[in-house]
C-alpha atoms as a printed R data frame, in Angstrom:
   type eleno elety resid chain resno      x       y      z
1  ATOM     1    CA   MET     A     1 74.032 -11.781 39.138
2  ATOM     2    CA   GLY     A     2 74.847  -9.053 36.607
3  ATOM     3    CA   LEU     A     3 72.739  -8.290 33.597
4  ATOM     4    CA   LYS     A     4 74.677  -7.950 30.354
5  ATOM     5    CA   ILE     A     5 73.015  -6.165 27.478
6  ATOM     6    CA   GLU     A     6 73.684  -7.838 24.166
7  ATOM     7    CA   ASN     A     7 72.752  -7.043 20.617
8  ATOM     8    CA   MET     A     8 69.981  -9.335 19.304
9  ATOM     9    CA   GLY     A     9 70.417  -8.607 15.575
10 ATOM    10    CA   ARG     A    10 72.867  -6.446 13.691
11 ATOM    11    CA   GLN     A    11 71.676  -2.946 12.899
12 ATOM    12    CA   SER     A    12 71.812  -1.995  9.223
13 ATOM    13    CA   HIS     A    13 74.726   0.062  7.989
14 ATOM    14    CA   GLU     A    14 72.465   2.874  6.779
15 ATOM    15    CA   GLU     A    15 70.505   3.099 10.027
16 ATOM    16    CA   SER     A    16 73.725   3.097 12.008
17 ATOM    17    CA   LYS     A    17 75.245   5.904  9.909
18 ATOM    18    CA   VAL     A    18 72.097   8.039 10.192
19 ATOM    19    CA   LEU     A    19 71.899   7.635 13.973
20 ATOM    20    CA   TRP     A    20 75.607   8.376 14.393
21 ATOM    21    CA   LYS     A    21 75.233  11.490 12.231
22 ATOM    22    CA   LEU     A    22 72.354  12.644 14.458
23 ATOM    23    CA   GLU     A    23 74.480  12.007 17.555
24 ATOM    24    CA   LEU     A    24 77.355  14.056 16.130
25 ATOM    25    CA   GLU     A    25 74.997  16.845 15.092
26 ATOM    26    CA   SER     A    26 73.476  17.065 18.564
27 ATOM    27    CA   ALA     A    27 76.933  17.221 20.147
28 ATOM    28    CA   LYS     A    28 78.539  19.664 17.719
29 ATOM    29    CA   ASP     A    29 78.498  22.589 20.186
30 ATOM    30    CA   LEU     A    30 80.055  20.579 23.027
31 ATOM    31    CA   THR     A    31 83.687  20.931 23.965
32 ATOM    32    CA   LEU     A    32 85.058  17.401 23.980
33 ATOM    33    CA   THR     A    33 87.989  16.193 26.018
34 ATOM    34    CA   PRO     A    34 90.919  14.790 24.009
35 ATOM    35    CA   GLU     A    35 89.876  11.253 24.984
36 ATOM    36    CA   HIS     A    36 86.295  11.830 23.919
37 ATOM    37    CA   GLN     A    37 87.385  13.366 20.589
38 ATOM    38    CA   LYS     A    38 89.665  10.406 19.897
39 ATOM    39    CA   LEU     A    39 86.800   8.024 20.662
40 ATOM    40    CA   VAL     A    40 84.475   9.958 18.332
41 ATOM    41    CA   ASP     A    41 87.071   9.755 15.548
42 ATOM    42    CA   ILE     A    42 87.530   5.996 16.001
43 ATOM    43    CA   VAL     A    43 83.788   5.301 16.234
44 ATOM    44    CA   THR     A    44 83.136   7.421 13.136
45 ATOM    45    CA   LYS     A    45 85.633   5.369 11.126
46 ATOM    46    CA   LYS     A    46 84.315   2.068 12.426
47 ATOM    47    CA   ILE     A    47 80.686   2.996 11.716
48 ATOM    48    CA   GLU     A    48 81.633   4.180  8.228
49 ATOM    49    CA   ASP     A    49 83.353   0.888  7.403
50 ATOM    50    CA   TYR     A    50 80.602  -1.100  9.199
51 ATOM    51    CA   THR     A    51 82.904  -2.835 11.658
52 ATOM    52    CA   LEU     A    52 80.817  -1.235 14.421
53 ATOM    53    CA   THR     A    53 77.193  -0.184 14.507
54 ATOM    54    CA   TYR     A    54 75.709   2.664 16.480
55 ATOM    55    CA   GLU     A    55 73.708   0.146 18.460
56 ATOM    56    CA   GLU     A    56 76.826  -1.900 19.324
57 ATOM    57    CA   TYR     A    57 78.501   1.313 20.474
58 ATOM    58    CA   LEU     A    58 75.521   2.112 22.732
59 ATOM    59    CA   VAL     A    59 75.611  -1.407 24.183
60 ATOM    60    CA   ASP     A    60 79.311  -0.957 25.016
61 ATOM    61    CA   ILE     A    61 78.592   2.375 26.720
62 ATOM    62    CA   THR     A    62 75.679   0.907 28.660
63 ATOM    63    CA   ASN     A    63 77.731  -2.073 29.826
64 ATOM    64    CA   PHE     A    64 80.576   0.185 30.940
65 ATOM    65    CA   LEU     A    65 78.294   2.571 32.844
66 ATOM    66    CA   LYS     A    66 76.455  -0.307 34.487
67 ATOM    67    CA   ASP     A    67 79.731  -1.465 36.029
68 ATOM    68    CA   ALA     A    68 81.170   2.001 36.789
69 ATOM    69    CA   SER     A    69 81.804   2.978 40.380
70 ATOM    70    CA   GLU     A    70 79.052   5.075 41.871
71 ATOM    71    CA   ASP     A    71 81.695   6.836 43.987
72 ATOM    72    CA   ALA     A    72 83.698   8.118 41.012
73 ATOM    73    CA   GLU     A    73 83.402  11.675 39.751
74 ATOM    74    CA   PRO     A    74 81.348  11.882 36.521
75 ATOM    75    CA   LYS     A    75 84.309  13.366 34.603
76 ATOM    76    CA   GLU     A    76 86.489  10.419 35.689
77 ATOM    77    CA   VAL     A    77 83.818   7.909 34.662
78 ATOM    78    CA   ILE     A    78 83.567   9.456 31.194
79 ATOM    79    CA   LYS     A    79 87.349   9.640 30.815
80 ATOM    80    CA   ASN     A    80 87.724   5.994 31.863
81 ATOM    81    CA   MET     A    81 84.909   4.932 29.541
82 ATOM    82    CA   CYS     A    82 86.475   6.747 26.593
83 ATOM    83    CA   ASN     A    83 89.887   5.222 27.294
84 ATOM    84    CA   GLN     A    84 88.452   1.718 27.677
85 ATOM    85    CA   LEU     A    85 86.486   1.981 24.428
86 ATOM    86    CA   ILE     A    86 89.467   3.504 22.599
87 ATOM    87    CA   GLU     A    87 91.509   0.510 23.747
88 ATOM    88    CA   LYS     A    88 88.797  -1.960 22.724
89 ATOM    89    CA   TYR     A    89 88.105  -0.426 19.328
90 ATOM    90    CA   GLY     A    90 91.782   0.263 18.682
91 ATOM    91    CA   LYS     A    91 92.618  -3.396 19.210
92 ATOM    92    CA   GLU     A    92 89.804  -4.309 16.842
93 ATOM    93    CA   VAL     A    93 91.171  -1.915 14.213
94 ATOM    94    CA   ARG     A    94 94.698  -3.326 14.548
95 ATOM    95    CA   SER     A    95 93.511  -6.934 14.382
96 ATOM    96    CA   GLU     A    96 91.473  -6.212 11.228
97 ATOM    97    CA   GLN     A    97 94.584  -4.805  9.538
98 ATOM    98    CA   ASP     A    98 96.810  -7.790 10.428
């Protein structure tokens, strides 16, 4: 039986933006892979327009990592996570524009 983490109440837009800004600030000296940079760009837009909260983003990361293979290389896990979230959030962006 798997445990799925779910959001209990929606985080405020302001709190979400502040936490995301702190996350970006703490990661500013990191060299991001192209996938990770694309994910950051998408998440930034979605947090700004409040179609995603920082907390919802963390829940998605947690759920992905919970199900990730323990045998996979960490770089592969991160790459796969970025690609999966890009796909998920990209579909959400396209469907909102339809």
